[in-house]
C-alpha positions in Angstrom: 18.6 2.0 -9.9 21.3 3.6 -7.8 23.9 1.4 -6.2 23.8 1.1 -2.4 26.3 3.3 -0.5 28.8 1.7 1.7 27.9 2.8 5.2 28.9 2.0 8.8 26.1 1.1 11.3 26.3 4.7 12.8 25.9 6.3 9.4 22.9 4.1 8.5 21.3 5.1 11.8 21.7 8.7 10.9 20.2 8.2 7.4 17.2 6.3 8.9 16.8 9.1 11.4 16.4 11.5 8.6 13.5 9.3 7.4 11.7 9.5 10.7 13.1 6.5 12.6 14.3 6.9 16.2 17.0 4.9 18.0 15.4 3.6 21.2 18.1 1.3 22.6 21.2 -0.7 21.8 21.6 -4.3 22.8 25.1 -5.6 22.2 26.2 -4.8 18.7 22.7 -3.9 17.3 21.0 -0.6 17.5 17.2 -0.9 17.6 15.1 1.8 15.8 11.4 2.4 15.7 9.0 4.7 13.9 5.8 5.9 15.3 2.8 4.3 13.4 5.0 1.7 11.8 4.7 -1.9 12.8 8.4 -3.1 12.2 11.5 -2.3 14.1 14.9 -2.0 12.6 17.9 -3.8 14.1 21.0 -2.0 12.6 24.3 -3.8 13.3 27.0 -1.6 14.8 29.7 -2.6 12.3 32.3 -0.6 10.4 30.6 -1.6 7.1 27.1 -3.1 6.8 26.8 -5.8 4.2 24.9 -4.8 1.1 22.3 -7.5 1.5 21.7 -6.5 5.2 21.4 -2.8 4.2 18.9 -3.7 1.4 16.8 -5.7 3.9 16.8 -2.8 6.4 15.7 -0.4 3.7 12.9 -2.7 2.6 11.7 -3.1 6.1 11.8 0.6 6.7 9.3 1.2 3.9 11.8 3.3 1.9 13.0 2.6 -1.6 16.7 2.3 -2.5 16.4 5.7 -4.3 14.8 7.4 -1.3 17.5 6.0 1.0 20.3 7.1 -1.4 18.8 10.7 -1.5 18.6 10.8 2.3 22.2 9.6 2.5 23.4 12.3 0.1 21.7 15.2 2.0 
């Protein structure tokens, strides 16, 4: 299992966008992302560094695996 990359909130949004997610709005320090045909929304914190547990939870909610997320991050 690859380790999670250390990402900022904006970098995480870019990676999720490669996976088909779209940022629809920002409320305070959280960027809200949706994906057509997907029930969940992602609330990505706009921090310099996202905590590993938070990032893992976002990846799980997005329907991606850690490996798929890491591949998208390295593209």
